[in-house]
N, C-alpha and C positions, 0 to 999 in steps of 0.2 A: 412747712412746719412739721416737726417730728411729733408723732402722736405720743401721748403719755403711755408708759408701760406699767401694767399692773401685774404683780405676781400674786397668784392665788392657788388654792387647792383645786386640783382638777376634778371635774365631775364627768359623768357618763358621756355627755356631748363633746367632751374634750379629747376622747380617745382617738378618734380619727385624725384630727388636726395634729395631735401630739405625735402620732405615728408618722405622719408626713414630715414633720420637723426632723424626727429621728432619721428617716430614710434620706432626706435631702442633705442633712448635716453629715451623716456617715459617708455618703458618696463624695461630698466635697472635701472633707477633712482626711479621709482614709482611702484614696483612690486605689492604692496598691493592696489593700486588705480585703480578702474575699468575705462576703457576708455569708454566714452559715444558714440563713433563712431567706426565703423569697419575700418579696414585698407584701404579698397577701398573708403570709405567716406572721410577719411583723405586725401588720394591722390587726390581725386576730389576737395576737399576744397582748397588744395594748388594750384591746377591747375586753378580753376575757380575764387578763391577769394584772397588768400594770396599773391601770386606772382603778379598777374596783378593789384590788387586794393590797396594793402597795401605796406608800405615802408619796403621791405624785403631785407636782406643782407645775403650773404653766405660767408663762409670761405672755400676756395678751396686749397687743398694741393696735389701736384702731380697728378692733374687731378681728384681727388676725393673730394666730398663735406664732409667737416669735421664738419660744424656747420651751424646753421641758426638763425638769429635774425630778429624779426619783430617789427617795431615801428608803432603805431597807434595814431597819435597826440602825447601827452605827455605820452602815455602808452607804456611801454616795454612789448608788448603783448606776445612775444614768445622768448625764448632763449634756444636752445637745441644744445647739442654737441654729435657727435658720441661717443659712450662709450669709445673707445680707445683714444679719444682726451681729456677726462676729466683730470683735474689736470696738464695740460701742458701749461697754460697761455692763451689759446684761449678765454675762457670766460672773462678774464680780458680785452683782446683786444676788444671784443664786447661791454662790458660795457663802456670802454673808448670812443669808437666810439659813443655809444648812448648819453653819457654825452656831447660830442663835438657837436653832432647834436641837442641836446635839453639842451642847457646851462641854461635854465630857470627852469629845474627840470624834474623829471621822477616819474612815479608811476608804480607799478606792483603788480600782485597777485602770490602767490605760495601756494601750499598745506602745511598745518601745519606739516604733516608727513615728508615733504622733508627738514629735518634738515640740510642736506648738502647745499641746495640752500639758506636756511636762513642764515647760517654762511657766505656763499659767498657774498650775498647781503649786509649783515651787515658789512663785511670787506670793502666793497666798499662805505660805508657811507649811505646806505639805513636804514631807521628806520621803525619799525613796527608801523602802525597807526590804524589798525583795525583788529580784528579777527572775523571770522564768523563760524557758525555751518555747512556751506556748502549748506544750503537750496537754495541759489541763483545760484549755479553753476551746470552744467550738470552732473558732477560726483557725486554730493551730498557728497562731501568730505570737511571737515573743512579746511578753508584757511585763509591766512593772507595777508593783504594789506601792501605794503611797499611804502615809498616815499623817494626820494632823492631831496634835495634842495641845491643849491650851497652856 
């Protein structure tokens, strides 16, 4: 039986599990993209910045964190799913929540190499509005800017 998945605002205790989802998801989805920060730096960033200062949501299933989404103003700043939760509708639920919370529109960045993410966002009505060579991001990886407007 598949456990019920609850999407809720993250609290202090969610910082560690959310960081682990980010790390596992990044490694699974972006194996060719170098991470600009160590695992411990990412964990500290979630603990000190992401969860306490940004609008962070987690998906919890059976007591385990299955996904994390971060909104920063109109920016969908982070959307990461535990690898075993990809393709099961959880990302769809997060995007629906983001659109509900930001009915005026959303923007986001993803790496150009992440074709799966591009297809996902385009399926949800996001349109590519800018492509870069990656010089402005920490990973130095070509990226693409997406926008959704109702």
